[in-house]
Biotite code that builds the C-alpha atoms (Angstrom):
import biotite.structure as struc

atoms = struc.array([
    struc.Atom([2.233, -3.631, -0.156], chain_id="A", res_id=1, res_name="MET", atom_name="CA", element="C"),
    struc.Atom([1.500, 0.059, -0.782], chain_id="A", res_id=2, res_name="ALA", atom_name="CA", element="C"),
    struc.Atom([2.649, 1.689, -3.985], chain_id="A", res_id=3, res_name="LYS", atom_name="CA", element="C"),
    struc.Atom([5.610, 4.041, -3.167], chain_id="A", res_id=4, res_name="ILE", atom_name="CA", element="C"),
    struc.Atom([5.513, 7.264, -5.034], chain_id="A", res_id=5, res_name="THR", atom_name="CA", element="C"),
    struc.Atom([8.123, 9.740, -5.986], chain_id="A", res_id=6, res_name="GLU", atom_name="CA", element="C"),
    struc.Atom([6.892, 11.935, -3.263], chain_id="A", res_id=7, res_name="THR", atom_name="CA", element="C"),
    struc.Atom([7.170, 9.161, -0.650], chain_id="A", res_id=8, res_name="ASP", atom_name="CA", element="C"),
    struc.Atom([10.756, 8.405, -1.849], chain_id="A", res_id=9, res_name="ARG", atom_name="CA", element="C"),
    struc.Atom([11.591, 12.029, -1.508], chain_id="A", res_id=10, res_name="HIS", atom_name="CA", element="C"),
    struc.Atom([10.058, 12.283, 1.983], chain_id="A", res_id=11, res_name="ALA", atom_name="CA", element="C"),
    struc.Atom([11.956, 9.186, 3.304], chain_id="A", res_id=12, res_name="TYR", atom_name="CA", element="C"),
    struc.Atom([15.113, 10.477, 1.836], chain_id="A", res_id=13, res_name="HIS", atom_name="CA", element="C"),
    struc.Atom([14.596, 13.726, 3.674], chain_id="A", res_id=14, res_name="GLU", atom_name="CA", element="C"),
    struc.Atom([13.454, 12.225, 6.902], chain_id="A", res_id=15, res_name="ARG", atom_name="CA", element="C"),
    struc.Atom([15.836, 9.379, 7.169], chain_id="A", res_id=16, res_name="VAL", atom_name="CA", element="C"),
    struc.Atom([19.440, 9.584, 5.976], chain_id="A", res_id=17, res_name="LYS", atom_name="CA", element="C"),
    struc.Atom([20.219, 5.965, 6.249], chain_id="A", res_id=18, res_name="SER", atom_name="CA", element="C"),
    struc.Atom([20.992, 3.317, 3.647], chain_id="A", res_id=19, res_name="TYR", atom_name="CA", element="C"),
    struc.Atom([20.989, -0.431, 3.241], chain_id="A", res_id=20, res_name="VAL", atom_name="CA", element="C"),
    struc.Atom([24.449, -1.917, 2.763], chain_id="A", res_id=21, res_name="SER", atom_name="CA", element="C"),
    struc.Atom([24.646, -4.734, 0.263], chain_id="A", res_id=22, res_name="MET", atom_name="CA", element="C"),
    struc.Atom([27.866, -5.982, 1.833], chain_id="A", res_id=23, res_name="ALA", atom_name="CA", element="C"),
    struc.Atom([28.559, -8.794, -0.674], chain_id="A", res_id=24, res_name="LYS", atom_name="CA", element="C"),
    struc.Atom([28.542, -6.420, -3.523], chain_id="A", res_id=25, res_name="ALA", atom_name="CA", element="C"),
    struc.Atom([31.138, -4.290, -2.051], chain_id="A", res_id=26, res_name="LEU", atom_name="CA", element="C"),
    struc.Atom([34.870, -4.914, -2.287], chain_id="A", res_id=27, res_name="LEU", atom_name="CA", element="C"),
    struc.Atom([35.362, -3.659, 1.386], chain_id="A", res_id=28, res_name="LYS", atom_name="CA", element="C"),
    struc.Atom([34.641, -5.898, 4.193], chain_id="A", res_id=29, res_name="SER", atom_name="CA", element="C"),
    struc.Atom([31.468, -5.106, 6.216], chain_id="A", res_id=30, res_name="GLU", atom_name="CA", element="C"),
    struc.Atom([33.538, -3.855, 9.195], chain_id="A", res_id=31, res_name="ASN", atom_name="CA", element="C"),
    struc.Atom([35.628, -1.467, 6.963], chain_id="A", res_id=32, res_name="GLU", atom_name="CA", element="C"),
    struc.Atom([32.435, -0.028, 5.539], chain_id="A", res_id=33, res_name="MET", atom_name="CA", element="C"),
    struc.Atom([30.876, 0.474, 8.941], chain_id="A", res_id=34, res_name="VAL", atom_name="CA", element="C"),
    struc.Atom([33.950, 2.098, 10.348], chain_id="A", res_id=35, res_name="GLN", atom_name="CA", element="C"),
    struc.Atom([34.265, 4.436, 7.323], chain_id="A", res_id=36, res_name="GLU", atom_name="CA", element="C"),
    struc.Atom([30.636, 5.469, 7.518], chain_id="A", res_id=37, res_name="ALA", atom_name="CA", element="C"),
    struc.Atom([31.057, 6.204, 11.263], chain_id="A", res_id=38, res_name="ARG", atom_name="CA", element="C"),
    struc.Atom([34.012, 8.548, 10.804], chain_id="A", res_id=39, res_name="LYS", atom_name="CA", element="C"),
    struc.Atom([31.639, 11.409, 9.786], chain_id="A", res_id=40, res_name="ASN", atom_name="CA", element="C"),
    struc.Atom([28.614, 11.448, 12.129], chain_id="A", res_id=41, res_name="PRO", atom_name="CA", element="C"),
    struc.Atom([26.844, 13.862, 9.662], chain_id="A", res_id=42, res_name="ASN", atom_name="CA", element="C"),
    struc.Atom([26.683, 11.255, 7.054], chain_id="A", res_id=43, res_name="GLU", atom_name="CA", element="C"),
    struc.Atom([24.049, 8.651, 6.897], chain_id="A", res_id=44, res_name="ALA", atom_name="CA", element="C"),
    struc.Atom([24.290, 5.782, 9.307], chain_id="A", res_id=45, res_name="PRO", atom_name="CA", element="C"),
    struc.Atom([24.302, 2.202, 8.148], chain_id="A", res_id=46, res_name="ILE", atom_name="CA", element="C"),
    struc.Atom([21.129, 0.788, 9.562], chain_id="A", res_id=47, res_name="CYS", atom_name="CA", element="C"),
    struc.Atom([20.923, -2.638, 8.020], chain_id="A", res_id=48, res_name="ILE", atom_name="CA", element="C"),
    struc.Atom([23.679, -4.822, 6.631], chain_id="A", res_id=49, res_name="MET", atom_name="CA", element="C"),
    struc.Atom([22.941, -7.733, 4.272], chain_id="A", res_id=50, res_name="LEU", atom_name="CA", element="C"),
    struc.Atom([25.543, -10.365, 4.015], chain_id="A", res_id=51, res_name="SER", atom_name="CA", element="C"),
    struc.Atom([26.335, -13.890, 3.094], chain_id="A", res_id=52, res_name="ALA", atom_name="CA", element="C"),
    struc.Atom([28.828, -14.362, 6.028], chain_id="A", res_id=53, res_name="VAL", atom_name="CA", element="C"),
    struc.Atom([27.034, -16.125, 8.949], chain_id="A", res_id=54, res_name="ASN", atom_name="CA", element="C"),
    struc.Atom([29.516, -15.996, 11.652], chain_id="A", res_id=55, res_name="GLN", atom_name="CA", element="C"),
    struc.Atom([28.620, -14.755, 15.144], chain_id="A", res_id=56, res_name="GLU", atom_name="CA", element="C"),
    struc.Atom([31.891, -12.850, 15.672], chain_id="A", res_id=57, res_name="LYS", atom_name="CA", element="C"),
    struc.Atom([31.398, -10.831, 12.396], chain_id="A", res_id=58, res_name="ILE", atom_name="CA", element="C"),
    struc.Atom([27.638, -10.118, 13.266], chain_id="A", res_id=59, res_name="THR", atom_name="CA", element="C"),
    struc.Atom([28.627, -8.950, 16.712], chain_id="A", res_id=60, res_name="GLN", atom_name="CA", element="C"),
    struc.Atom([31.438, -6.765, 15.442], chain_id="A", res_id=61, res_name="LYS", atom_name="CA", element="C"),
    struc.Atom([29.231, -5.174, 12.728], chain_id="A", res_id=62, res_name="ALA", atom_name="CA", element="C"),
    struc.Atom([26.589, -4.282, 15.416], chain_id="A", res_id=63, res_name="ILE", atom_name="CA", element="C"),
    struc.Atom([29.272, -3.047, 17.815], chain_id="A", res_id=64, res_name="ASP", atom_name="CA", element="C"),
    struc.Atom([30.472, -0.747, 14.972], chain_id="A", res_id=65, res_name="LEU", atom_name="CA", element="C"),
    struc.Atom([26.992, 0.667, 14.464], chain_id="A", res_id=66, res_name="GLY", atom_name="CA", element="C"),
    struc.Atom([24.922, -1.446, 12.249], chain_id="A", res_id=67, res_name="ALA", atom_name="CA", element="C"),
    struc.Atom([21.425, -1.716, 13.632], chain_id="A", res_id=68, res_name="GLU", atom_name="CA", element="C"),
    struc.Atom([20.566, -5.032, 11.929], chain_id="A", res_id=69, res_name="TYR", atom_name="CA", element="C"),
    struc.Atom([22.714, -7.732, 10.290], chain_id="A", res_id=70, res_name="TYR", atom_name="CA", element="C"),
    struc.Atom([20.739, -9.939, 8.080], chain_id="A", res_id=71, res_name="ILE", atom_name="CA", element="C"),
    struc.Atom([22.378, -13.118, 6.608], chain_id="A", res_id=72, res_name="VAL", atom_name="CA", element="C"),
    struc.Atom([21.396, -14.284, 3.105], chain_id="A", res_id=73, res_name="LYS", atom_name="CA", element="C"),
    struc.Atom([19.221, -15.953, 2.117], chain_id="A", res_id=74, res_name="PRO", atom_name="CA", element="C"),
    struc.Atom([16.597, -13.821, 3.828], chain_id="A", res_id=75, res_name="PHE", atom_name="CA", element="C"),
    struc.Atom([12.891, -13.295, 3.578], chain_id="A", res_id=76, res_name="ASP", atom_name="CA", element="C"),
    struc.Atom([12.175, -10.007, 1.669], chain_id="A", res_id=77, res_name="PRO", atom_name="CA", element="C"),
    struc.Atom([9.254, -9.411, 4.014], chain_id="A", res_id=78, res_name="LYS", atom_name="CA", element="C"),
    struc.Atom([11.691, -9.431, 6.998], chain_id="A", res_id=79, res_name="GLU", atom_name="CA", element="C"),
    struc.Atom([13.898, -6.904, 5.246], chain_id="A", res_id=80, res_name="LEU", atom_name="CA", element="C"),
    struc.Atom([10.857, -4.645, 4.472], chain_id="A", res_id=81, res_name="VAL", atom_name="CA", element="C"),
    struc.Atom([9.687, -4.919, 8.069], chain_id="A", res_id=82, res_name="ALA", atom_name="CA", element="C"),
    struc.Atom([13.199, -3.955, 9.412], chain_id="A", res_id=83, res_name="ARG", atom_name="CA", element="C"),
    struc.Atom([13.465, -1.045, 7.013], chain_id="A", res_id=84, res_name="VAL", atom_name="CA", element="C"),
    struc.Atom([10.036, 0.160, 8.253], chain_id="A", res_id=85, res_name="LYS", atom_name="CA", element="C"),
    struc.Atom([11.121, -0.308, 11.962], chain_id="A", res_id=86, res_name="ALA", atom_name="CA", element="C"),
    struc.Atom([14.243, 1.934, 11.167], chain_id="A", res_id=87, res_name="VAL", atom_name="CA", element="C"),
    struc.Atom([12.148, 4.518, 9.381], chain_id="A", res_id=88, res_name="LEU", atom_name="CA", element="C"),
    struc.Atom([9.712, 4.705, 12.426], chain_id="A", res_id=89, res_name="ARG", atom_name="CA", element="C"),
    struc.Atom([12.698, 5.299, 14.826], chain_id="A", res_id=90, res_name="ARG", atom_name="CA", element="C"),
    struc.Atom([13.808, 8.204, 12.612], chain_id="A", res_id=91, res_name="TYR", atom_name="CA", element="C"),
    struc.Atom([10.504, 9.668, 12.011], chain_id="A", res_id=92, res_name="GLU", atom_name="CA", element="C"),
    struc.Atom([9.747, 12.993, 13.771], chain_id="A", res_id=93, res_name="LYS", atom_name="CA", element="C"),
    struc.Atom([6.899, 12.898, 16.355], chain_id="A", res_id=94, res_name="PRO", atom_name="CA", element="C"),
    struc.Atom([4.951, 15.408, 14.365], chain_id="A", res_id=95, res_name="GLU", atom_name="CA", element="C"),
    struc.Atom([4.988, 13.061, 11.437], chain_id="A", res_id=96, res_name="GLN", atom_name="CA", element="C"),
    struc.Atom([3.570, 10.263, 13.403], chain_id="A", res_id=97, res_name="ARG", atom_name="CA", element="C"),
    struc.Atom([0.536, 12.332, 14.279], chain_id="A", res_id=98, res_name="ASN", atom_name="CA", element="C"),
    struc.Atom([-0.173, 13.720, 10.895], chain_id="A", res_id=99, res_name="SER", atom_name="CA", element="C"),
    struc.Atom([-1.148, 12.687, 7.428], chain_id="A", res_id=100, res_name="VAL", atom_name="CA", element="C"),
    struc.Atom([-0.408, 14.900, 4.430], chain_id="A", res_id=101, res_name="ASN", atom_name="CA", element="C"),
    struc.Atom([-1.997, 14.112, 0.963], chain_id="A", res_id=102, res_name="LEU", atom_name="CA", element="C"),
    struc.Atom([-2.853, 16.346, -1.955], chain_id="A", res_id=103, res_name="PRO", atom_name="CA", element="C"),
    struc.Atom([-5.915, 18.341, -0.642], chain_id="A", res_id=104, res_name="ASN", atom_name="CA", element="C"),
    struc.Atom([-5.965, 16.528, 2.647], chain_id="A", res_id=105, res_name="LEU", atom_name="CA", element="C"),
    struc.Atom([-4.105, 17.341, 5.899], chain_id="A", res_id=106, res_name="SER", atom_name="CA", element="C"),
    struc.Atom([-5.047, 15.387, 9.109], chain_id="A", res_id=107, res_name="ILE", atom_name="CA", element="C"),
    struc.Atom([-3.409, 16.338, 12.394], chain_id="A", res_id=108, res_name="ASN", atom_name="CA", element="C"),
    struc.Atom([-4.108, 14.050, 15.413], chain_id="A", res_id=109, res_name="GLN", atom_name="CA", element="C"),
    struc.Atom([-2.651, 16.488, 17.990], chain_id="A", res_id=110, res_name="ASP", atom_name="CA", element="C"),
    struc.Atom([-5.183, 19.235, 17.079], chain_id="A", res_id=111, res_name="THR", atom_name="CA", element="C"),
    struc.Atom([-7.997, 16.845, 15.834], chain_id="A", res_id=112, res_name="TYR", atom_name="CA", element="C"),
    struc.Atom([-8.190, 18.826, 12.602], chain_id="A", res_id=113, res_name="THR", atom_name="CA", element="C"),
    struc.Atom([-8.675, 17.674, 9.002], chain_id="A", res_id=114, res_name="ALA", atom_name="CA", element="C"),
    struc.Atom([-8.174, 20.302, 6.323], chain_id="A", res_id=115, res_name="ILE", atom_name="CA", element="C"),
    struc.Atom([-9.712, 19.208, 2.873], chain_id="A", res_id=116, res_name="TYR", atom_name="CA", element="C"),
    struc.Atom([-9.312, 21.472, -0.055], chain_id="A", res_id=117, res_name="HIS", atom_name="CA", element="C"),
    struc.Atom([-8.331, 24.342, 2.298], chain_id="A", res_id=118, res_name="GLY", atom_name="CA", element="C"),
    struc.Atom([-11.321, 23.999, 4.447], chain_id="A", res_id=119, res_name="THR", atom_name="CA", element="C"),
    struc.Atom([-11.541, 22.387, 7.881], chain_id="A", res_id=120, res_name="GLU", atom_name="CA", element="C"),
    struc.Atom([-13.776, 19.292, 7.961], chain_id="A", res_id=121, res_name="LEU", atom_name="CA", element="C"),
    struc.Atom([-16.214, 19.309, 10.825], chain_id="A", res_id=122, res_name="LEU", atom_name="CA", element="C"),
    struc.Atom([-15.752, 15.642, 11.973], chain_id="A", res_id=123, res_name="LEU", atom_name="CA", element="C"),
    struc.Atom([-17.010, 14.156, 15.195], chain_id="A", res_id=124, res_name="PRO", atom_name="CA", element="C"),
    struc.Atom([-14.396, 12.287, 17.208], chain_id="A", res_id=125, res_name="PRO", atom_name="CA", element="C"),
    struc.Atom([-15.140, 8.876, 15.943], chain_id="A", res_id=126, res_name="LYS", atom_name="CA", element="C"),
    struc.Atom([-15.255, 9.984, 12.337], chain_id="A", res_id=127, res_name="GLU", atom_name="CA", element="C"),
    struc.Atom([-11.925, 11.805, 12.770], chain_id="A", res_id=128, res_name="PHE", atom_name="CA", element="C"),
    struc.Atom([-10.358, 8.804, 14.374], chain_id="A", res_id=129, res_name="GLU", atom_name="CA", element="C"),
    struc.Atom([-11.620, 6.485, 11.636], chain_id="A", res_id=130, res_name="LEU", atom_name="CA", element="C"),
    struc.Atom([-10.365, 8.811, 8.885], chain_id="A", res_id=131, res_name="LEU", atom_name="CA", element="C"),
    struc.Atom([-7.009, 9.251, 10.628], chain_id="A", res_id=132, res_name="PHE", atom_name="CA", element="C"),
    struc.Atom([-6.429, 5.527, 11.044], chain_id="A", res_id=133, res_name="LEU", atom_name="CA", element="C"),
    struc.Atom([-7.269, 4.647, 7.544], chain_id="A", res_id=134, res_name="LEU", atom_name="CA", element="C"),
    struc.Atom([-5.251, 7.448, 5.970], chain_id="A", res_id=135, res_name="ALA", atom_name="CA", element="C"),
    struc.Atom([-2.299, 6.651, 8.224], chain_id="A", res_id=136, res_name="LYS", atom_name="CA", element="C"),
    struc.Atom([-2.245, 3.141, 6.781], chain_id="A", res_id=137, res_name="HIS", atom_name="CA", element="C"),
    struc.Atom([-2.787, 3.699, 3.049], chain_id="A", res_id=138, res_name="PRO", atom_name="CA", element="C"),
    struc.Atom([-3.973, 0.696, 1.027], chain_id="A", res_id=139, res_name="ASN", atom_name="CA", element="C"),
    struc.Atom([-4.158, -1.533, 4.113], chain_id="A", res_id=140, res_name="ARG", atom_name="CA", element="C"),
    struc.Atom([-7.411, -3.308, 4.421], chain_id="A", res_id=141, res_name="VAL", atom_name="CA", element="C"),
    struc.Atom([-9.184, -3.103, 7.824], chain_id="A", res_id=142, res_name="PHE", atom_name="CA", element="C"),
    struc.Atom([-12.078, -5.397, 8.706], chain_id="A", res_id=143, res_name="THR", atom_name="CA", element="C"),
    struc.Atom([-15.131, -3.876, 10.417], chain_id="A", res_id=144, res_name="ARG", atom_name="CA", element="C"),
    struc.Atom([-14.191, -5.737, 13.593], chain_id="A", res_id=145, res_name="ASP", atom_name="CA", element="C"),
    struc.Atom([-10.615, -4.401, 13.435], chain_id="A", res_id=146, res_name="GLN", atom_name="CA", element="C"),
    struc.Atom([-11.934, -0.923, 13.044], chain_id="A", res_id=147, res_name="LEU", atom_name="CA", element="C"),
    struc.Atom([-14.415, -1.311, 15.822], chain_id="A", res_id=148, res_name="LEU", atom_name="CA", element="C"),
    struc.Atom([-11.626, -2.679, 18.121], chain_id="A", res_id=149, res_name="GLU", atom_name="CA", element="C"),
    struc.Atom([-9.281, 0.154, 17.343], chain_id="A", res_id=150, res_name="ARG", atom_name="CA", element="C"),
    struc.Atom([-11.644, 3.130, 17.428], chain_id="A", res_id=151, res_name="ILE", atom_name="CA", element="C"),
    struc.Atom([-14.510, 2.043, 19.613], chain_id="A", res_id=152, res_name="TRP", atom_name="CA", element="C"),
    struc.Atom([-12.541, -0.291, 21.871], chain_id="A", res_id=153, res_name="GLY", atom_name="CA", element="C"),
    struc.Atom([-13.023, -3.848, 22.970], chain_id="A", res_id=154, res_name="TYR", atom_name="CA", element="C"),
    struc.Atom([-16.098, -3.209, 25.146], chain_id="A", res_id=155, res_name="GLU", atom_name="CA", element="C"),
    struc.Atom([-18.120, -1.717, 22.321], chain_id="A", res_id=156, res_name="PHE", atom_name="CA", element="C"),
    struc.Atom([-21.629, -3.242, 22.278], chain_id="A", res_id=157, res_name="ILE", atom_name="CA", element="C"),
    struc.Atom([-23.357, -2.655, 18.973], chain_id="A", res_id=158, res_name="GLY", atom_name="CA", element="C"),
    struc.Atom([-23.468, -3.545, 15.455], chain_id="A", res_id=159, res_name="ASP", atom_name="CA", element="C"),
    struc.Atom([-20.553, -3.655, 13.050], chain_id="A", res_id=160, res_name="THR", atom_name="CA", element="C"),
    struc.Atom([-22.654, -1.585, 10.602], chain_id="A", res_id=161, res_name="ARG", atom_name="CA", element="C"),
    struc.Atom([-21.794, 1.244, 12.867], chain_id="A", res_id=162, res_name="THR", atom_name="CA", element="C"),
    struc.Atom([-18.491, 1.413, 10.937], chain_id="A", res_id=163, res_name="VAL", atom_name="CA", element="C"),
    struc.Atom([-20.465, 1.545, 7.644], chain_id="A", res_id=164, res_name="ASP", atom_name="CA", element="C"),
    struc.Atom([-22.618, 4.557, 8.873], chain_id="A", res_id=165, res_name="VAL", atom_name="CA", element="C"),
    struc.Atom([-19.460, 6.523, 9.881], chain_id="A", res_id=166, res_name="HIS", atom_name="CA", element="C"),
    struc.Atom([-17.723, 5.740, 6.590], chain_id="A", res_id=167, res_name="ILE", atom_name="CA", element="C"),
    struc.Atom([-20.764, 6.996, 4.682], chain_id="A", res_id=168, res_name="LYS", atom_name="CA", element="C"),
    struc.Atom([-20.811, 10.191, 6.614], chain_id="A", res_id=169, res_name="ARG", atom_name="CA", element="C"),
    struc.Atom([-17.026, 10.780, 5.962], chain_id="A", res_id=170, res_name="ILE", atom_name="CA", element="C"),
    struc.Atom([-17.477, 10.173, 2.315], chain_id="A", res_id=171, res_name="ARG", atom_name="CA", element="C"),
    struc.Atom([-20.395, 12.584, 2.241], chain_id="A", res_id=172, res_name="GLY", atom_name="CA", element="C"),
    struc.Atom([-18.026, 15.279, 3.293], chain_id="A", res_id=173, res_name="LYS", atom_name="CA", element="C"),
    struc.Atom([-15.576, 14.642, 0.506], chain_id="A", res_id=174, res_name="MET", atom_name="CA", element="C"),
    struc.Atom([-15.623, 14.611, -3.353], chain_id="A", res_id=175, res_name="ARG", atom_name="CA", element="C"),
    struc.Atom([-15.039, 11.476, -5.241], chain_id="A", res_id=176, res_name="GLU", atom_name="CA", element="C"),
    struc.Atom([-12.677, 13.035, -7.765], chain_id="A", res_id=177, res_name="ASP", atom_name="CA", element="C"),
    struc.Atom([-9.577, 12.917, -5.396], chain_id="A", res_id=178, res_name="ASP", atom_name="CA", element="C"),
    struc.Atom([-6.721, 10.619, -6.294], chain_id="A", res_id=179, res_name="SER", atom_name="CA", element="C"),
    struc.Atom([-7.244, 9.020, -2.835], chain_id="A", res_id=180, res_name="TRP", atom_name="CA", element="C"),
    struc.Atom([-10.195, 7.913, -0.780], chain_id="A", res_id=181, res_name="GLY", atom_name="CA", element="C"),
    struc.Atom([-11.875, 5.408, 1.341], chain_id="A", res_id=182, res_name="ILE", atom_name="CA", element="C"),
    struc.Atom([-12.714, 2.328, -0.765], chain_id="A", res_id=183, res_name="LYS", atom_name="CA", element="C"),
    struc.Atom([-14.939, -0.563, 0.201], chain_id="A", res_id=184, res_name="THR", atom_name="CA", element="C"),
    struc.Atom([-13.223, -4.138, -0.122], chain_id="A", res_id=185, res_name="VAL", atom_name="CA", element="C"),
    struc.Atom([-16.410, -6.212, -0.582], chain_id="A", res_id=186, res_name="TRP", atom_name="CA", element="C"),
    struc.Atom([-16.711, -8.950, 2.028], chain_id="A", res_id=187, res_name="GLY", atom_name="CA", element="C"),
    struc.Atom([-13.726, -7.643, 3.946], chain_id="A", res_id=188, res_name="VAL", atom_name="CA", element="C"),
    struc.Atom([-13.906, -4.149, 4.993], chain_id="A", res_id=189, res_name="GLY", atom_name="CA", element="C"),
    struc.Atom([-12.351, -0.765, 4.059], chain_id="A", res_id=190, res_name="TYR", atom_name="CA", element="C"),
    struc.Atom([-9.101, 0.733, 2.929], chain_id="A", res_id=191, res_name="LYS", atom_name="CA", element="C"),
    struc.Atom([-7.779, 4.206, 2.270], chain_id="A", res_id=192, res_name="PHE", atom_name="CA", element="C"),
    struc.Atom([-6.622, 3.887, -1.322], chain_id="A", res_id=193, res_name="ALA", atom_name="CA", element="C"),
    struc.Atom([-3.922, 6.084, -2.622], chain_id="A", res_id=194, res_name="VAL", atom_name="CA", element="C"),
])
């Protein structure tokens, strides 16, 4: 899982005014808490409720009152993370989905521009798409085949080394002293490390 920086935390806080309810830890019932949160529509909505209570009527009532998800303990932490990410995606502004902003690098998919240290990088379309895909998914490892499929498409007839050539060209346009960059994961593929 990607390391969450203080900047990320702040961005999520600004973009999404939601919180996760740890219902068991509260003295109020889940329903009272949802009703109270819904009284003021300007306040943060309750998106995900965690509870030890596994009763269909309570689950349905919590969802009817505004909870987006009702997860019963014990639960898989990976499921909780996936649901939080799903909620964040729904609240994400469209312009944030099509851009990546890092120190000294801004990539905008709508305008096909990449600004690096204040200067626009001149990237052919495939290099741009490759850089955007990797930067949009920080620290996620992509195999060459995955990158070929996503950037070049299913019907690409060629060598997987095409990815290596494009990565080399992108790296050649950037310095190695940045706090982020495209890293090789030997025997697997590439990732955008932050």
